[in-house]
PAZAGU-8602 format. One record per residue: residue in three letters; y, x, z of N, C-alpha, C in turn. Coordinates in pm, whole numbers, plus 50000, padded with zeros to 5 digits. Each point is the difference from the previous one (the first is absolute). Example, Ala and Ser with C-alpha at 12.3 -4.5 7.8 and 13.67 -1.06 7.14 Angstrom:
REM PAZAGU-8602
ALA494315131950780501194991150000501205009050000;SER501054996549928501195008250006501094992350073;
//
This chain:
REM PAZAGU-8602
MET267538781147630500034992849873501355001849933;THR499995001849869501215002049921500164988549902;THR501244995449982500294989449904500905005449891;TYR499614997449875500795004049884500414987449924;ALA501284998949968500494989549912500125005649859;ILE499524992549902499945004849861500764990249910;GLY500805005449909500794991849909499164993249893;ASP500674993149910499364991549899499015008149916;VAL498744996050000498965007149925499954995149855;GLN500084987149980500064993749867498925005049904;GLY498775000150048498895003549913499825014749973;CYS500705008750071499895014549978498985005850097;PHE498734998549967498935003550093499845015150016;ALA500075007549891499825014650010501055006550091;PRO501304996949984500985005750092499764995850145;LEU499534987750022499714995750136498925008750062;LYS498945002849924498925008450053500515014050032;ILE500865005349913500555013450024500894999950124;LEU500804989650017500874999150117499194999250129;LEU498944992149999499164998750120499315013250033;LYS499665007649898499435013350024501055009250060;GLN501234999149951501075008550051500284997350149;ILE500004987450039500284996850140498745000750086;GLN498885003449937498715001150070499654987050073;PHE500124989149925499704986950058498584999450051;ASP499864995750125498704998650066499844985450040;ILE499104992949934499844985750026499574997150143;GLU499425009850066499584998050139501185000650096;LYS501075007049961501115002350091501334994249954;ASP500164998449870501324996749944500074985849948;THR501234995249984500264986849943501055001449891;LEU499834992249894500945000149889500764986849993;TRP501315001049984500844988349973500465000949854;PHE499894989049928500454999749861501164990249984;THR501035004349925501214991949986499864988749899;GLY498804997749948499804989349902500095005149858;ASP499834990849905499855003649859498875010249983;LEU498844996150045498825008349979499645000549852;VAL500354989449927499504998349864501144999349898;ASN499595001449874500824997349882500835012049956;ARG500175000849870500705010849928499135012649987;GLY499375004350107499065011249991498704995549938;LEU499115009749972498814997149920498754996950082;HIS500055001650132498784998750079500194990850121;SER500564988249973500254990450107498724995650069;LEU498934998349923498744995650059499485010450099;ASP500025012649963499545010650090500845000550127;VAL501324998749985500895000250116499674988550094;LEU499874988049944499754988250082498665001150073;ARG498975004249929498695001450062500025010550112;PHE500665011249974500035010850099500744995650126;ILE501194994349984500794996550119499314988850077;LYS499424990549930499244989650070498855006050079;SER499365010449945498845006150066500365007050131;LEU501295002850021500445006750123499954990850121;GLY499894987149976499884990450110501195000650095;VAL499715001250128501054999850102500805013050003;LYS499635009749920500725012749997501184999749903;GLN500314988249948501174998749913500754987150033;ILE501285000249974500854988250003500774999949868;THR499924989249926500744998649875500884987650007;VAL501295001649974500874988349986500104996549853;LEU500184987249973500034995349862501305003849931;GLY499875004649873501165002549916500074989949887;ASN501085000549923500194990349893498925001149892;HIS499515012149972498945001449900498674994550053;ASP499765001450129498794994450059500034984749992;LEU501154994250028500154985549991499864995149856;HIS500495007949906499844996449859498524999949961;LEU499255009850046498565000149974499364987450057;LEU500364996150120499434988050061500324987649915;ALA501244999049954500404988449920499204999449869;VAL499805011449937499215000349875498554996750031;ALA499465005650106498604997750036499734985250030;TYR500994993250056499844985850030500344991149881;GLY500365006149888500224992449877501314992649994;VAL500995004250080501284992850002501135008649944;ALA499695011849949500985008749935499305007649888;ASN500785004249904499465007449886500185015050020;MET499115007649936500175014449995501315003249929;GLN500645010750043501245004449938499785013249927;SER500905003049910499945012849929500045011450101;GLY499055009049989499955011450091499064998150117;ASP499484987850022499054997950109498715007649971;THR499455006250104498805008349981498924996850103;PHE499854987150031498974996650098498894991349941;ASN499795000949867498934992549936498635003450059;GLU499825012750035498725004250057499674992450127;ILE501014997250080499784992650124499544985849967;LEU500664993849905499724986149967498604998149943;SER499445010549940498654998949940498945007050084;ALA500375005150116499055007550084498994990650066;SER498825005350027498954992050065500404995950141;ASP500845008050065500464997050136501424994650001;ARG500424994349887501354994749985500374990650114;ASP499174989950028500364989950099500145006150139;GLU499145009450031500055006850129501305007950014;LEU500395006949893501225008150003501244991150009;ILE500034989449922501144990950001500144993450136;ASN498894996050059500054993650131500485009850107;TRP499565012449990500475010350094501505002049987;LEU500485000549877501425002749976500884988850055;ARG499574987649982500874989150045500054998850152;PHE499145006950069500055000250146500805011950054;CYS500535008349912500885010850046501324993950050;PRO500635006250098501254994550056501215003549915;LEU501114993750032501295003649941500755010050088;LEU499665000350126500695008750096498995005150102;HIS500135012650034499185005950105500925007250097;ASP499834997350128500865005550104499135006950104;ALA500095013250008499195007650096500565014150011;ALA499665006750109500325014150021501495003049987;GLY500834990050027501435002049992500584998949861;TYR499214995849901500454998749862499714985949949;VAL500804996049901499784987549928499715003749854;LEU498904994949948499575002749863500124987349917;THR500775000649891500044989249902500115006349862;HIS499894991749896500055005749866501425003949959;ALA500974990950018501365002649952501015002150112;GLY499684995850121500945001550111500124987050078;LEU501074999050079500294988050078501364994649962;ALA500104987049984501304993849973501015004350106;PRO501235002949961500995004850098500204990850119;SER499774987149982500254990450108498804997450090;TRP498845006249969498784997050075499815009750117;SER499834994550118499495007850112498505001749981;LEU499405008950077498555002049986499224987450035;PRO500304993050111499254987750028500114989749887;GLU501204998749941500164990449890499225004549878;ALA500045012849969499265005149883498514997850017;ILE499475002550119498584997750026499664985449980;LYS500824991250053499774985649987499984995749853;LEU500955004949923500094996249859498845005749919;ALA499615012250032498835005849932498764991650026;ARG499834995750123498814992050034500024986549930;GLU501184994249977500094987349926499365001449863;VAL500395010649929499485002049865498525003850004;GLU499645008850092498605004550009499074988250025;GLN500424990650081499154988450031499694992049874;ILE500984998449913499794992549877499165008149901;LEU500305012949989499265008649906498535001050038;ARG499714999250129498635001250047499284986550010;GLY500704989449964499434986650009499034997049887;ASP499494987650002498994996149901500564998549860;SER501324997049989500584997449868501355007149985;PRO499975013149974501265007349983500604998749861;GLU499364992349912500434999649860501434995149983;TYR500384989350070501364994549984501045010350040;PHE499755006850111500925010450044500105011249896;LEU498875004949951500005010949904500624995949867;ALA499824987549961500564995249874501524999250005;ASN500564998250117501444998450016500655012050066;LEU499305011149995500455012250063501195006349929;TYR500054998349868500955007349919501364993149995;GLY501055008050008501364994749991500945007350095;ASN501285000349966501005007250079500794991250094;GLN499694987450002500724990750088499034993550099;PRO500444997450120501325002850059500215015050018;ASP501265004449995500285014350009500535004150137;CYS500034990650093500505003350134499194992650105;TRP499605007150104499174993950103500794990350086;SER499414988650026500484990250097498794993650064;ASP500044998350130498874993650067499914985149966;GLN501014994949931499974986149957499194998049872;LEU499645010849935499174998949880498644994050036;SER499424992849905498704993850025499155000649873;GLY498734996950017499104999049886499855013049924;ILE499794998749870499735011849918501225009049990;GLU501214994450009501205008349995500055009450122;ARG499604995150113499975008350121498995011449983;LEU498824996549952498955010049983500395010549896;ARG500604995549890500405009449895501085009650052;CYS500934994850077501065008550054499425010450095;ILE499084996050083499355009550091499305011049921;ILE499224995949900499285009649916500965009749930;ASN501104994949949500945008649927500625010550091;TYR500304996550123500545010050094498925010250037;PHE498804995550023498945009050043499485009049887;THR500004995249876499295007449894500845003949879;ARG501224994849986500795002949879501385005750029;MET500434999750122501385003750036500305014749973;ARG501165002449945500595013449992501474999150040;PHE500774993349917501454999050025500374986150051;CYS501034999950082500574987650051501525000149978;TYR500594988450012501454998850011500375002050148;PRO501275002150030500385002450140499574989150097;ASP499854987649951499584989150088498484998850012;GLY499275009449941498554999750009499294992849888;ARG500764994149907499374993649885499295010449914;LEU498874995949946499215009049916500555001149859;ASP499965012049944500135002049857498695006149953;LEU499274992749918498685004449956499995004949856;SER501195001949944500085004049860500185015049983;PHE500795006550086500255014349985498945007950075;LYS499365009649930498885007450058500205015149993;GLY501215004249965500235014149977500355007950124;LYS500585011649977500385008850109501264995050070;ILE500135003550125501184995950076501275005149934;SER499945012049943501185005949938500494992249878;ASN499134991649944500364992449879500214985250027;LYS499984996050125500034985750033501374993849972;PRO500024986949973501284992949996500715001150134;GLN501315000549997500785002850120499744990150113;GLU499754987549965499874989750104498645000050070;LEU499045007649949498664999950058499835011250102;ILE499134997450099499755009250110498495000850020;PRO499425012050018498595000550040499794991850127;TRP498904993050007499794990850113500155006950134;PHE499645012750008500035007050128501405005250036;GLN500984997749910501375004150028500944988250023;VAL499464987850002500834988250026500585001150140;ASN501314998650012500685002550129499554990850111;THR499604987949965499614990250102498515000250031;ARG499295009949952498555000650021499675000450149;VAL499154990950044499714998550144498795008150045;ASN499275006249904498755006850035500105015249987;THR501205005450021500205014449984499255008350103;ASP499584993750110499265007250104498535001849965;LEU499514992849899498595000649963499755011649906;LYS498835006350014499565010249905499204993049891;ILE500594999049881499444992049893499455008949889;ILE498704998849975499335007149891499804990249885;PHE500385004349880499854991049886499765008049872;GLY499634992949894499775005949870500924993749897;HIS499444996049887500644991449901501135006449920;TRP500755009450057501265004549939499865014649960;ALA499355002549887499745013849958501285007549968;ALA501054992749958501255006549962500675007150118;LEU499614996650123500565006950116499475014350012;GLY498885002649936499425013350009499555003750140;GLY499724990050082499545002650136501105002850100;GLN501284998449958501125003150088500914987850016;ALA500404997250124500934989150026501275004650070;ASP499955011550069501165005650071500574990250102;VAL499134992150059500374990650105498965001550111;PRO500435000650126499025001550109499004988550002;ASN498775003350037498954990050024499534992749874;VAL500285005649883499574993949875499195010449923;TYR498764996249962499055009549943499434994849868;PRO500685002649887499454995949870498915009849955;LEU498854994749961498885008849965499524998549857;ASP500594991149921499644999249859500745011149926;THR499275010249959500615011249928499555000549854;GLY499674988449945499804998649856498755006449945;CYS498904999150072498765006049951499644994749862;VAL500064987049982499564994149874500915003849884;TRP501205004850032500955004449897499935015149978;GLY498985006550054499815014249976500685009150101;HIS500414994550112500675008150102499005003750110;CYS500154994550121499155004150112499434988050074;LEU498905002350068499494990750099500235006450136;THR500574992350092500475005650127499384993050118;ALA499675007950102499544995050129500935005250108;MET500154992250107500755004550117499134998650124;ARG499885010850075499264999650126500914994150107;LEU499594989050058500884992850091500315008050127;GLU499065007950044500175006850128501175009850000;ASP500305006249885501125009449994500894997949878;GLU499714989649922500764996449881500015010849892;LYS499005008650003499875010049896499454993549874;ARG500545004149885499584994149873499115009849922;PHE499114994049922499105007449914500054993349862;SER500095007849895500084994449864499105007749906;VAL499484992649902499265006449890500604995449869;LYS500065009149905500494996649866498984991249930;CYS500494990849922499114991049929499985003249851;VAL498874998749941499835002949859500084987049922;
//
């Protein structure tokens, strides 16, 4: 059996089909891991969601910030934003089935010697702590009434993890590290405003995977979310796979068994 991790699809269904053909994906033998952000910005979010859901146990998808935004809109606690392209999902006959499937996706997947999340791991989190925190949020998202959580999902504060955090502030901080993180300050505090290339960053900011005090450097971490990296981090054990498909660049897969990458150009 072969496992392929695939970067942010974001509604780009045609490139996904071409990539799966290139890697000769066999549903009987292979498994696909997705870094999240299955939907939004691209034009075929409904097709992407239906297809990946149809793979059943042959796929693992971690939630990204765009997936969570879709859930918040679907539950009526957030408004559509300029550029959102998931109207088809909201009006689909199988809308409720798709939304329910999506909210049961995890925030973190740990298997085969790799850790899969959308944006990465907070510099201060060990793997056991990260798993515990992911499960805290997943339990609420999968509960009978996720509306309050989804309605209060948005915001940049608190900007630094502490186990003393509680309530919605604790949940929001966990979500921001798992799904929105790019740059941190040297002490691990989040900066969620700058989204550009590392070469253009403010001097005081550091990519999360370069924070000197990071305790999880031994983990092999696969993530998406950060298209500006161009799939390169130049740090051991860090595997960024968002190569900007929705922005006209590439959709990328990595075969876990030998870490070989496969990419297709996106139209």
